[in-house]
N, C-alpha and C positions, 0 to 999 in steps of 0.2 A: 530952915536951912541955910547954911551958909558952908563956908570952904572950913573954917576952922572947926566947926560941928563934926565934919566928916572926917577930919582929921585927927579929931580926939575918939571919935568911933572906929577910924583906921589900927590907931594904939591900941584902943581897949581888945579890938580883935586879935592882933599880934599877940598880946600878954595873955591871952585866953587860950589860944594855939599853944605857947610855950608852954604854959601849965596845966595843960587839958582841961581846962575850967570849965567842965559840960555846963554848968548852969549859967556862967556868962556866953557862952554858944549859944545855948538855947535862947536867950534873950536877943543876942544880934542877928540870928540867922530866922529867915521868915521860915514857916511851915512848907511853905510849898517850894523853898530853894531847889534850883536847877543847877548845879556845879558841874561842870565839864572839866576832867582832870587833864593831866598833859599825856595821858596814854588814851585819850578819848572816851575814857568811860564817865556815864553820869552817875553821879550822885547825889541822895537826897539829904535832908537836913539828919533825918535819923541815920544814914548812914555813918556821917560824921560825926554825930554825937557818939554813936556807937563805937566808931573806932578809936577814939580817944577816950571813953570810959573804960575800954576793953584792955588800953595798953598797945593795940595795934598800932596806935601813932602816937611818936613820943617826939618833940620837937625839941633839939639840944639849942638851936640857937635860930631867930630870923633876922637880917639885916635888911630894912629897905632902904631903897634911893628911886630916883627917877618917878618919884610920885605926881600924877597930874590927876586933877578934879576938876569935871564939870558939872553944873547943876543943870538940869533942864526941867523947869517947873516942879514935879513932885519926884522926882528921882536926882539922885548923883551918880556921874560916872566915874570910877574910880581906873587908873593904869599905875601899876606900881612895879618896879623890880625887887623882887626879895632873893637873896643870898639865904638858903636855908639848908640848916643840916637836923637829921634826924633819921630816926629808925621809923621804917614805914612797912607794915607787915613783915617784918623780920629781917628786912634789910637796910642797914645804914647805908644813907645817902648824904651828899653834899650838893649843890646845884644852884644855878641860879636859874628862877622862875618870874614870867612876867604874868601876872595876873591883871584882870579884867572885871570889877566888881561894879553891880548895881545896887545903890542902897534906895531904897523905896520908903515914903511915909506911912507909915501905918497905925491910924490914930494918932497916938500920943508919941509913937517912937518910930526910930528909923530903924529899918532893917535889909537884910541883904537877900535879894528876890533873885540874883543871875549871878552868877560868877563863872570865869573860864582860865585856865591856866596854861602857861606855853613852857617847855623848856626852853632856856635861851642860853646861848653859846658865850661864854663871857669876852673873847675876842669879838664877838658881833655886836655886843652892847654898847650902844652911842652913849656915852656920857655928856650933859650936859655942861 
């Protein structure tokens, strides 16, 4: 596992989210995923896949910035700021969100085992 590999997986994840590619999301997300949204709700892998498959989540665009990656043994910790626009359960939203994701080796592949998002106010976002 190296930083370039994680960057590539993060890019695949963003493309899968933008296109609601449930098959790709299924590959990238671990079955036992724990995802805490910016509203504090806990979601499973199946919740995420169902939301994309049903059209309840439709991403118009995702623009990443401020990506930091740290590798520790068999996990990679990613912190990234995303500007996201889309329709979420009938509500169109545009905003900045900071995500923390943990990628872990599962056999011959890497998958997201945990993630957390926080809504960020643009004026408070510190750019490098």
